[in-house]
C-alpha positions in Angstrom: -127.4 -88.3 81.8 -124.6 -89.2 79.4 -123.0 -92.6 80.0 -119.4 -93.2 79.1 -117.5 -96.5 78.9 -116.0 -97.6 82.2 -112.9 -98.8 80.3 -111.5 -95.3 80.2 -110.3 -95.9 83.8 -109.8 -99.6 83.7 -106.7 -101.5 82.6 -107.5 -103.6 79.5 -106.1 -106.7 81.3 -108.9 -106.4 83.9 -111.7 -106.5 81.3 -113.8 -109.6 80.9 -112.6 -111.7 77.9 -114.8 -113.8 75.8 -113.0 -116.2 73.4 -110.1 -113.8 73.2 -112.2 -110.6 72.8 -112.2 -108.0 75.5 -115.7 -106.8 76.5 -115.8 -103.1 77.6 -118.2 -102.0 80.3 -119.9 -98.6 80.9 -120.0 -96.8 84.2 -123.0 -98.7 85.4 -121.4 -102.1 84.8 -123.2 -102.9 81.6 -121.5 -105.0 79.0 -120.8 -104.0 75.4 -123.2 -105.9 73.0 -121.1 -105.1 70.0 -118.0 -106.7 71.5 -120.0 -109.7 72.5 -121.2 -110.0 68.9 -117.6 -109.7 67.6 -116.5 -112.5 70.0 -119.2 -114.8 68.6 -117.8 -114.7 65.1 -121.3 -114.5 63.6 -122.4 -112.3 60.8 -124.9 -109.4 60.5 -127.9 -111.7 61.1 -126.8 -112.0 64.7 -126.0 -108.4 65.4 -127.4 -106.8 68.6 -130.1 -104.8 66.8 -131.6 -108.0 65.3 -132.2 -109.4 68.8 -133.2 -106.2 70.4 -136.1 -105.8 68.0 -137.5 -109.2 68.9 -140.5 -109.6 71.1 -138.5 -111.9 73.4 -135.8 -109.2 74.0 -138.3 -106.4 74.6 -140.3 -108.4 77.1 -137.1 -109.5 78.9 -135.7 -106.0 79.1 -139.1 -104.6 80.3 -139.3 -107.3 83.0 -135.8 -106.7 84.3 -136.2 -102.9 84.3 -139.4 -103.3 86.4 -137.5 -105.4 88.9 -134.6 -103.1 89.0 -136.9 -100.1 89.6 -138.4 -101.8 92.7 -134.9 -102.6 94.0 -133.3 -99.2 93.8 -133.9 -96.1 95.9 -135.4 -93.1 94.1 -132.1 -91.3 94.1 -130.7 -94.0 91.8 -133.8 -94.5 89.8 -132.5 -93.1 86.6 -129.6 -95.6 86.6 -131.7 -98.5 87.8 -134.4 -98.3 85.1 -132.0 -98.8 82.2 -131.1 -102.4 81.4 -129.6 -101.2 78.2 -127.9 -98.0 77.1 -126.5 -96.7 73.9 -123.1 -94.9 74.0 -122.3 -92.6 71.1 -118.7 -91.5 70.6 -115.7 -92.2 72.7 -113.3 -95.1 72.4 -115.9 -97.8 72.8 -119.3 -96.7 71.4 -122.2 -99.1 71.0 -125.0 -100.7 73.0 -124.4 -101.7 76.6 -126.6 -104.1 78.5 -127.1 -105.5 82.0 -125.4 -108.8 82.5 -128.6 -110.9 82.4 -129.6 -109.2 79.1 -126.1 -109.8 77.7 -126.1 -113.5 78.6 -129.6 -113.9 77.1 -128.4 -112.2 73.9 -125.4 -114.6 73.8 -127.8 -117.5 74.1 -129.8 -116.2 71.1 -126.6 -116.2 69.1 -125.7 -119.8 70.0 -126.2 -122.0 73.1 -122.5 -122.9 73.3 -121.5 -119.2 73.0 -123.8 -118.4 75.9 -121.7 -120.8 78.1 -118.6 -119.0 77.0 -120.0 -115.6 77.9 -121.5 -116.7 81.2 -118.2 -118.3 82.2 -116.2 -115.2 81.2 -118.5 -113.0 83.3 -118.2 -115.3 86.3 -114.4 -115.3 86.0 -114.4 -111.5 85.7 -116.4 -111.1 88.9 -114.1 -113.5 90.7 -111.0 -111.5 89.7 -109.4 -108.5 91.2 -111.3 -106.0 89.1 -115.0 -106.2 89.5 -117.6 -104.3 87.3 -119.1 -101.2 88.8 -122.5 -102.3 90.1 -124.9 -100.0 91.9 -126.8 -103.1 93.2 -124.0 -104.5 95.2 -125.1 -105.8 98.6 -124.3 -104.0 101.8 -121.5 -106.1 103.2 -121.9 -104.4 106.6 -125.2 -106.3 106.8 -124.4 -110.0 107.8 -127.6 -111.2 106.2 -127.0 -109.4 102.9 -123.4 -110.6 102.8 -124.5 -114.2 103.5 -127.1 -114.0 100.7 -124.5 -112.7 98.3 -122.1 -115.5 99.2 -124.8 -118.1 98.6 -125.7 -116.6 95.2 -122.1 -116.6 94.2 -121.7 -120.2 95.1 -124.8 -121.2 93.2 -123.5 -119.4 90.1 -120.1 -121.1 90.5 -121.7 -124.6 90.7 -123.9 -123.8 87.7 -121.0 -122.8 85.6 -119.1 -126.0 86.5 -122.1 -128.0 85.5 -122.3 -126.1 82.2 -118.7 -126.8 81.4 -119.1 -130.5 82.2 -122.3 -130.8 80.0 -120.6 -128.9 77.2 -117.7 -131.3 77.2 -120.0 -134.4 77.2 -122.0 -132.8 74.4 -118.9 -132.3 72.2 -117.6 -135.8 72.9 -121.0 -137.3 72.1 -121.2 -135.3 68.9 -117.8 -136.4 67.8 -118.7 -140.0 68.2 -121.4 -139.5 65.6 -119.1 -137.6 63.2 -117.2 -140.1 61.1 -114.2 -139.0 59.1 -115.1 -137.9 55.6 -118.8 -137.3 56.1 -120.6 -134.7 53.9 -123.2 -132.2 55.2 -125.9 -134.2 53.3 -124.8 -137.5 54.8 -124.8 -135.9 58.3 -128.3 -134.5 57.8 -129.6 -137.9 56.7 -129.3 -138.8 60.4 -131.5 -135.8 61.4 -135.1 -136.6 61.5 -137.2 -134.5 59.1 -134.4 -132.6 57.3 -135.0 -132.2 53.5 -131.6 -133.3 52.4 -132.3 -132.2 48.8 -132.1 -128.6 50.0 -129.2 -128.9 52.4 -126.4 -127.8 50.0 -128.6 -124.9 48.7 -129.1 -123.9 52.4 -125.4 -123.9 52.9 -124.9 -121.8 49.8 -127.2 -119.2 51.3 -125.0 -119.2 54.4 -121.8 -118.6 52.4 -120.4 -122.2 52.9 -120.7 -123.5 49.4 -120.9 -122.4 45.8 -121.8 -124.1 42.5 -118.8 -123.7 40.2 -120.9 -125.0 37.2 -124.1 -122.8 37.5 -125.1 -123.5 33.9 -124.8 -127.2 34.2 -127.8 -129.4 34.9 -126.2 -130.8 38.1 -124.4 -128.5 40.5 -120.9 -129.1 41.5 -120.5 -127.9 45.1 -117.3 -126.3 46.2 -116.3 -125.0 49.6 -116.1 -121.2 49.9 -113.2 -119.4 51.6 -115.4 -118.3 54.5 -116.1 -121.9 55.6 -112.9 -123.6 54.5 -110.9 -125.1 57.3 -113.4 -123.7 59.8 -116.6 -125.7 59.1 -115.6 -127.7 56.0 -112.7 -129.2 54.2 -112.7 -130.3 50.5 -111.6 -133.5 49.0 -110.6 -133.3 45.3 -110.3 -136.2 42.9 -111.0 -137.4 39.4 -113.4 -140.0 37.9 -113.2 -141.6 34.5 -116.2 -141.1 32.3 -117.6 -143.4 29.7 -115.7 -141.8 26.9 -112.4 -142.3 28.8 -112.1 -138.6 29.7 -111.2 -137.8 33.3 -113.5 -135.4 35.2 -112.6 -133.4 38.3 -114.8 -134.0 41.3 -115.0 -132.3 44.7 -116.5 -133.4 47.9 -117.2 -130.9 50.8 -116.5 -132.7 54.1 -117.7 -131.6 57.6 -115.4 -130.6 60.4 -116.5 -130.9 64.0 -117.4 -127.3 64.2 -119.4 -127.5 61.1 -121.3 -130.6 62.4 -122.0 -128.7 65.7 -123.3 -125.7 63.7 -125.7 -127.9 61.6 -127.0 -129.6 64.7 -127.7 -126.4 66.5 -129.6 -125.0 63.6 -131.5 -128.3 63.3 -132.6 -128.1 67.0 -133.6 -124.4 66.4 -135.8 -125.5 63.5 -133.7 -123.5 61.0 -132.6 -126.2 58.5 -134.8 -126.9 55.5 -137.4 -129.4 56.7 -139.7 -131.8 54.9 -143.4 -130.9 54.6 -144.2 -134.3 56.1 -141.9 -133.8 59.1 -143.6 -134.8 62.4 -141.9 -132.1 64.4 -139.8 -134.6 66.4 -136.0 -134.2 66.7 -134.8 -137.8 67.0 -131.2 -137.7 65.7 -130.0 -138.6 69.2 -132.0 -138.4 72.4 -129.0 -138.0 74.7 -127.7 -135.0 72.7 -131.1 -133.4 72.7 -131.4 -133.8 76.5 -127.9 -132.3 76.9 -128.9 -129.3 75.0 -132.1 -128.9 76.9 -130.1 -129.0 80.1 -128.0 -126.1 78.8 -130.9 -123.7 78.3 
């Protein structure tokens, strides 16, 4: 059975919106993975196919489809079995996924982005236009209606808690981010990080470049991709022993850049020392907050 995007018959203003990006739905109420990826602002390494190939994603999808299969009647079995679906052609082609799968994908991209996606979906369901969902409860059944109301209230309380923890996390992180701190200086506060490799790591991620590649010592500059988003750059001059003035540049972290580094640190993705003891001890309160968000 061919599945087409539901957005063909839905006003754009009624679509869920994640950080300014509209998320199309298909006729079964699945959310467009490609639009979610676009909203994240991440590159090709966080595209949907990268996550869908992972063991975690495959196991999650299989588990959800098994549960959906038990829940649906045989007449709806074909729709119920598919937690994901690929739409080719039309105005919104791409991969579409069940809400639970979409939120999990967003969490794989970034924990804070998962909160944005989850809140957008909650807001969408609470609005006038609801996604088509073949598993809606029978509201003529008082018990089913009551259970649906309880679940909605639980989701609402959970979302409010997420927003509060996210705000506390950002404020806490800002208190640790002094004006004018470099990525290396920030990473000195992170237990186990190999600070000698931090700038090279950021070069791989398109943040920095060495404008003196033939020199013995690199001179790190901020690339256009990261400028004013993750980093700023302080330029100056220093007098050398021979009296000549030499240009110097210092990459400085912005709040978003510090948050990005800290997320990658907790995910074990920064270059670490071989002698690292495996403990993340930069700040216990921050670590606990992030654990609460999972």
